[in-house]
C-alpha positions in Angstrom: 121.2 83.5 111.1 118.8 83.9 108.8 118.4 80.9 105.9 116.4 81.8 102.9 115.1 79.8 99.7 113.6 81.8 96.3 111.4 79.4 94.2 109.0 80.3 91.6 105.1 79.3 92.2 104.3 75.7 91.9 100.8 74.3 91.1 99.8 72.6 94.5 103.7 71.2 94.3 105.1 68.2 95.8 105.8 67.6 99.5 109.7 68.1 98.9 108.5 71.9 98.7 107.1 72.2 101.7 109.7 70.5 102.9 112.0 73.3 102.0 109.5 75.9 103.2 109.6 74.5 106.6 113.3 74.6 106.7 113.9 77.7 106.2 113.1 81.6 108.1 111.9 83.5 104.9 110.8 82.1 101.7 110.7 83.9 99.1 107.8 83.0 95.4 110.1 83.7 92.3 107.3 85.9 90.6 109.2 88.6 88.5 110.9 86.1 86.1 109.6 84.8 83.0 107.3 82.6 82.5 108.1 78.6 81.7 105.8 76.1 79.5 104.2 73.0 80.4 106.2 73.7 83.7 105.5 72.6 88.1 103.8 76.1 87.6 100.8 75.1 85.8 100.5 71.4 86.6 101.3 68.8 88.9 100.9 64.9 89.4 98.2 62.8 91.2 97.8 59.2 91.8 94.7 57.3 89.8 94.3 53.2 88.8 95.9 54.1 85.7 98.9 55.7 87.2 99.9 59.2 87.2 97.9 62.1 85.4 98.3 65.7 85.1 95.9 68.3 86.3 97.3 71.5 84.2 95.7 74.9 84.9 95.2 76.7 81.2 96.7 79.9 80.8 96.8 83.3 78.6 99.9 84.3 76.3 103.0 82.5 76.1 106.8 83.0 77.4 107.0 86.8 76.7 105.5 87.4 80.6 106.3 86.7 83.8 104.8 84.6 85.3 103.5 87.3 87.7 101.5 88.4 84.9 100.2 85.3 83.6 96.8 85.3 83.5 94.7 82.1 84.1 92.4 81.0 80.8 88.7 80.4 81.3 87.6 77.1 80.9 86.6 74.6 82.8 89.7 73.6 84.0 88.2 73.6 87.7 85.5 71.5 87.3 87.7 68.7 85.6 90.0 69.1 88.4 87.4 68.8 91.2 86.2 65.7 89.2 89.6 64.3 89.1 90.6 64.6 92.7 86.8 63.2 93.9 86.9 60.5 91.8 90.4 59.8 92.5 90.3 60.4 96.2 87.2 60.2 97.9 87.6 57.2 99.5 90.8 58.2 101.6 90.5 58.8 105.4 91.1 62.6 105.4 89.5 63.7 102.1 86.4 64.8 103.6 88.7 66.7 106.3 89.8 69.1 103.5 87.4 69.1 101.1 87.1 73.2 102.1 90.6 73.6 100.3 89.5 72.0 97.3 86.1 74.1 97.8 88.4 77.7 97.9 90.7 75.8 94.8 87.7 75.0 92.4 84.7 77.3 93.8 86.2 80.5 93.6 86.8 82.1 90.2 90.7 82.7 90.1 92.6 85.1 88.1 96.0 85.7 87.9 98.0 82.2 88.1 100.7 83.3 90.6 98.8 84.8 93.1 96.4 81.8 92.9 99.4 79.3 93.5 100.7 81.6 96.1 97.5 81.6 98.2 97.2 77.8 97.4 100.9 77.3 99.3 99.7 79.6 102.1 97.1 77.3 102.8 98.9 74.2 103.0 101.1 75.8 105.1 98.8 76.5 107.5 97.4 72.8 107.6 100.8 71.5 107.7 101.8 73.9 110.9 104.6 75.7 108.6 105.1 79.4 110.0 107.7 80.4 107.6 107.6 84.2 106.2 106.2 84.3 102.9 107.3 86.8 100.3 107.1 87.6 96.6 110.4 88.7 94.8 108.6 91.2 92.8 108.0 93.2 96.1 112.1 93.7 96.5 113.0 95.2 93.5 115.9 93.3 93.5 117.6 93.4 90.3 120.1 91.1 88.5 119.5 87.7 86.5 119.9 84.0 87.9 121.9 83.5 90.8 123.0 87.4 90.6 119.3 87.7 91.2 119.2 85.2 93.8 122.2 86.9 96.0 120.7 90.1 95.6 117.4 88.9 97.4 119.7 87.5 99.9 121.2 90.7 100.5 118.0 92.6 100.9 116.4 89.9 103.0 119.5 89.8 105.7 120.2 86.2 105.0 122.8 84.5 106.1 122.3 81.4 104.5 120.3 80.4 100.8 118.9 76.7 100.9 118.5 75.9 97.2 116.8 72.8 95.4 119.7 70.4 94.1 119.0 70.8 90.9 120.0 74.3 90.8 123.5 72.8 91.6 124.2 72.8 87.8 124.1 76.5 87.1 124.7 78.1 90.4 128.5 79.5 91.1 129.1 78.8 94.2 132.0 81.4 94.3 129.4 84.5 94.1 127.6 83.2 97.2 131.0 82.4 99.3 132.4 86.2 98.0 128.7 87.6 99.3 129.6 85.7 102.6 125.9 83.7 102.6 126.3 79.5 103.0 125.1 77.7 100.3 123.3 74.7 101.1 121.6 72.5 98.8 118.4 70.4 100.0 118.8 66.3 100.2 115.3 65.1 98.9 116.2 61.4 99.6 115.2 59.2 102.4 111.5 60.3 102.1 109.0 57.6 104.2 106.7 56.1 102.3 103.2 56.4 103.3 99.4 54.8 102.8 98.6 55.8 99.3 95.8 54.3 96.7 97.1 52.4 93.3 100.0 51.6 93.9 103.0 51.4 92.8 104.4 54.3 95.5 104.8 57.2 94.2 106.4 60.1 96.1 106.6 62.4 93.1 102.7 64.2 93.1 100.9 66.6 94.6 101.2 67.6 98.6 97.3 66.6 98.7 97.7 63.1 97.9 99.7 62.8 101.0 96.7 65.0 103.3 94.3 63.4 102.1 96.0 59.9 102.7 97.5 60.8 106.1 96.1 64.0 107.6 97.4 65.4 110.1 100.4 62.9 110.4 101.5 64.4 106.9 104.6 66.6 108.8 105.8 63.2 109.8 106.1 62.0 106.3 108.0 65.5 105.3 110.4 66.2 108.0 109.2 64.7 111.4 110.8 61.4 110.0 114.4 63.0 110.6 113.8 63.3 114.0 113.0 59.5 114.2 115.6 57.7 112.0 118.3 60.1 112.2 121.2 60.4 114.6 121.5 64.4 116.2 125.0 64.2 114.1 123.2 63.4 110.8 119.8 65.8 111.2 122.8 68.5 111.8 124.0 67.7 108.2 120.8 67.2 106.7 122.0 69.9 104.0 124.6 69.8 101.6 127.0 72.5 101.7 128.2 73.8 98.9 130.7 76.3 100.0 132.3 76.5 103.4 135.5 78.6 104.7 137.9 76.3 102.2 135.8 76.3 99.5 102.2 84.0 105.1 102.4 85.9 101.7 103.0 89.6 102.4 
């Protein structure tokens, strides 16, 4: 059985993004689709004494380009982002331990948004101990649009199961996956335990770096490890929501 997930690259994604990567055999960055504005591709949230705030990577061009074609604009964004992390997280227990990651993020000249996001995600996967194979859709020449493209990618990779984020249930046609003999599953993001976090109230929907800086090596326990402790074996086996049954590193 080969389980695959396919999602656009995001800027320092939240923990749920890495939960999906951890749960599959192959994860594909969907990078040969249209770029979207004011979306997770270019921004994410951090915690501050004033509440959550956005960190946004400035990019060139508009929507008439693919994600893999999008270039990062030259500005002081790296300096500003570094300052934001240092100001709000320098007192967390593990900030110094992952300082080298910040140095790479904001000390190098990054040009292509998709490559930048992919490389950062791969580095964080290494930190979390995730060994899932990482690929780019632009290297697969799958063709098709929307869920047809997803199915084509799954076929190329020999997938027997496709794991999707729950929001996609509004537009995915489950019957297409059933016809292709690919089991369609939806990720369940509920139940994540809270962890020691600065500036209450607690917020789940922030960058994964928030968890790393606060919890360090224990971070995986707050993403997927807690399920082994809190769930009976039968619940662990049914953690994914099946939408169709017989009845119904970057390379």
